[in-house]
N, C-alpha and C positions, 0 to 999 in steps of 0.2 A: 374502795369505799362504797356502802350501800346506802340508799334512801329509802325509807318508807314512810308513805303519807297513809294514814288510816281514819277513815270516816270524818274528814275534815269538812266543816261547814264554816262559813265566814259571811257576816253582813256588815254592810256599811250603812249607819243609821237604821233605817225600818227595812232597807231593801237587802234581800238574801242574794248574794253573788255565787257563793258556792254551796253545794248541798251534798253531804256525805260522800266526798271525793277521795278514793282511794287509789294510789299509784305506787309503783315500787321500781327502783332502779338497782340492778346488779352491779358487781364492782367492774368498772372500766366500761361500762355499757353507754351508748350514745342514744338517748331516748328523746323522741320529738313530741312537743305538744302542739296540735293544731286545732283550729276552730276559727269560726267567723268573728269579727269584731264583736266585743262585747260578750264573749262567750265566757270569760273568766280566766283566761290564760294568765295574764299579767298578775291577776289577783292571787292566783295560785302560786306563782313564782315568789311573789312580795311576802306569802306567809311562810313560805320555805326559807327565804333569806331574811326573814324577821323584821319586815317593815311593817307588816300587818299582823294583827293578833287574831287567830281564829276564835270563832263562837264556840267550837267544839272539835273534838278530834285530835289527833296526835301526829308529830312529825319526828322521825327517828333518824339519826345518822349513825350507822355501825351499831344499831341497836340502842343508841343512847338518845333519850327524850331531849330534843334541843332547848326545850323551855326550861330545862335542869341546867344547861350549860352557860357560860358566860358568853358575851358577845364577841369578845377576844379570842376565846377558845374556838367558838364557831368559825371565826374569821381565818384561823389557822388551817382548816380543813375545806372551807368553801368560799370561792370568789364569784362575784356577779359582775355581768355586763348588763345594765338595764337598758331600756329604750332610751335613746338618745335624746336629750332636750336641748334647747337653744341657750341655756345658762352658759354664760362666758366666765371662765375661770382666769384670774390674774396671775398664772403660773406659766412658767416655761415647760415644754413638753416633758423633759427629763424630770422635773419636779412632780408633775402629775404621775408619772410612772413610779417614782420613788414612793409615792403614798402607798402602793401596793406592799412594800416593805414593813409598814407600820406595825401589823399584827405580831410581826416576829421580834420586836424590839421593845425594850423596857421603857417606863415613862422617862421622858426627857433625853432618851439616848439619841445621839447623832448618827445620821448617815455615814457610812464608811465606804471604802474601797470596794468591798464585796458587793455592797448594796448597789453601788454605781455599776459595776459589772453586769449584775444581775438584772439591772433595769435596761443597761443598753443592748444586751441579748435579747431581751423581750421586744424592744423596740426594732431589732433587726429582724427578729421571727414576722412582724408585721410590716417589713419593708418600710419603716419610718425612722431609721437611724440617722438619716441626714437631717432630720427635722428637730433634733434633740434640743436645739437652742432657741427653737422658735417659740413665740409666745401661743400658747394654746388657743387663745381667742381668735388668732388670725388663721387658724386651720379651717378648712372646709368641713362639711359635715361627715362625708365619709373619712377623712383624715382623722377626726376628732374620734370617730368611732374605733379606728384602728389602734389609736393611743389609749382608749379606755380598756380594750382588749389586751395591749401590752401591760397596763396597770395590774389587770388580773392575772396575767401570766407572771409578772415579778412576784405575786403572792405567794407563788409555789405551793399550790394546794392539790388535793386530790379529787375536788368536786368542783365542776364549773357550771355556773347557772347562766343561761343566755337568754335575754327577752329580746326577739327580733334582732339577732346580731347582724344581719345583712342590711337593715334599714341604712339608706343613704349611700350605699356601696354599689359601684357599678359591676357589670357581670364578673369582670377579671377577679375584682377583690372579694365578691361574693364567694366565688369558688376557691380563692386562696385562702380565705379566712376558716371556712369550713374544713377544707383540706388539713389546714394547720390544727384546728381543734381536733379533728379525728385522729391525728397522728400523736396527739399527747399521751394518748392510751390511759385517760382517766375517765372518772365518771361524769358524764355530761347530761344535762337537762336543757333543752333548748326549745323555746317557743318559735315556730316557724309559719310564716304566712305563705310561703311557696311550697305547694304540695310536691313538686319535682324536686326541688333541694331535699324535702324531707325523705322522700323515697331514696335519693341517692346516698345519703348521709346517715340516716338514723338505723340502728339495729330494730328498735320498736317505736311504735307510735301510739300516742293516746289522742282520741278525739273529744274536745269539750264543747258542749253546746248547751247554752241557758244554764250554765253552772253545774252540769252533770257530765260524768264520763259516760259517752254514748257507744264508743268502741275502742278497741285496743288489741295489739298483736303485732304482727311483723307487718311491713309496708304492704306487702301483696295481699294480706288479709284485710287490711283496714282501707286502704285506698282503692275503694270500688266506685264503678259508676253510680251505684244506688246510694252510697254512702254521700258522695259529693253532691249528688241531687237533693237528699233529705236534709244534709246540715248546710250546705252552701247555696242551695237553690239554683244550681247551675247544672247544665247538661254537659257531659263530658263522654271522651273516649279514652280508656284506660289499656294500655298495650305494654308489652315487653319491648324495650329497645333492642334492637339486634346487636349493636356494639357494646353497650354498657351492661346488658343483661339485667337492667334495673326497670322499675315501671316508669312509664312515661305518659303524662296527664294531659291531654289536649282538651281545651274548653271550646264548647260550641254554642252557637245562638241558641236560645231557649225555643227558637221556632223550628228548630231541626229535631 
């Protein structure tokens, strides 16, 4: 599945959030979106998964303009894990994950054994199968985030949109989740705040700043000391890690 965003602009009220943004994702590519808070990352993702309507520009999935597709049709191809919020749902964990099966069902069609199997398998992939009968509201923030990812996995799609997917997760589960997502072999667009995670898992990276794409390319092309200083206002040292052969970013005091 391919995604193309062409010349997309979006305003909320009188404030322009995105201006002439263009990005593309090739089939089965893991693409990262990085930038400081308020740069427009979440807004861009919300436009792609149709929560916000662009002021201008187009978004295509496999060459099809998503504005001409039904929401249900889009949901069969694209799943979303948005930034976690503290809203509590009075559902059991398994029921939360079963919601991921909704796009594949007819109106009023009940869940069946296959839906339950797929949902339990999704919980197992995020190491939450033992929690299937727990109330979702009783889970920690990190546990909830993993359940929401399981819901997206149960949706069985070819495109996954992730908005800060490692929020609320400890280091072990950050790595576990991104390893899992990488292994799915599907098209992934992920907003990430950790540049080292972006370097380790992304095939390509786009940098957003003040609603504009200011850099794009392979991690080694994008994650430079100059970019980090210009965009994030932080001094850094960027080097190749001898064991991972990936870029390693070390942040320095601005007095250094």
